[in-house]
N, C-alpha and C positions, 0 to 999 in steps of 0.2 A: 504494500500500500504506500502510495506517495503522499507525503505530508505537505508538499508544496501547494500554495494557493495559486489558482489560475487567475490572472488579471486579464479581463477582456480588453482588446484594443479599443481605443476611444471611438474609432469609426464604427464599431459594432454595437455601440449603445443606441437605443432608440432615440429618435429625434426629440420626442417629448421630454425624455430625461435630460438630454443635453440642454434643452431650452430652460428647464427648471433650474439646472445648475448654473446656467448663465444669467438668469433673471432674478433668482432669489438667493438670499444668504443661507448659510448652513442652518442657522437658528430658525429662519422662516420655514425651511423644508422640514426640519424636525418638528416644528409646531404643526404643520400641515399633516405630517405623518401621524402624529399623536391624535389629531382630530379624526383621521380616517380610522385608526384603530378603535377609537371610542364609538364611532358610528357603526361599525360592523355588527356588534351584537343586536342592536335594535333593528337593523336591516334584515338580519337572518330571522329574527323573531317575527317580523312582518311577513317575510316570505313563507315561513312555516304556517303562520295563521292563514294566509291566503290559500295554501295547499290544503289545510285542514277544513276550510270552508267549501272545498270542492266536492261535489257529488257526482260529477261526470267530467269528461274531457272538455266539454264546452263551458261548463259552469265556472264562473269566476276566472276565466282564462286571462282576461286583461289584467286583473290584479296580480295573478301569478306571474305573468310575463313582466309586468312593470317592477314588481318587487325583486324578481330574479335579475332584471337588468340593473337595478340599483346595486345589488351585491357584485355583479360582474364589474360595474364601473368602479366601485370601491376597490376591488382587487386589482384592477388595472392601474388605478391611481396609486395604490400602495406600492406596486412594483416600480412604477415610474419614479416615485419619490425615493425608494430604496436605491434604485440605480443612480439617481442624482447624488445621493450621499456617497455612493461608491466613486462617482466622478470626482467629488470633493476629496476623497481619500487618495485616489490614484492619479488624478490629473488636475491638481489645484489651479494650474495656469489656465485652465479652460472654464473656470468658474467666475461668478460675480466677484468674489472676494480676492481671486488671484489674477484677475485681468488687469 
């Protein structure tokens, strides 16, 4: 087993993450990430409630879809923010604070 940590080349990071690192301070990104983490439990609860109110494939499908999309969006935002923090760690010259 290799204990080396792989560092992604900067060009391989998603554009969204690059923009977050370029436009926000580390502190702002950490604050946004904390907010996302705190929003996840209520979004999951909302989605489960929408599923539980379902009696057929058709019933409550819009609420299920909408609540599922919220969870997906939070997950994507979380990953973008985590990637932006990695950029701060490995490519500080490409960040708002290092520019």
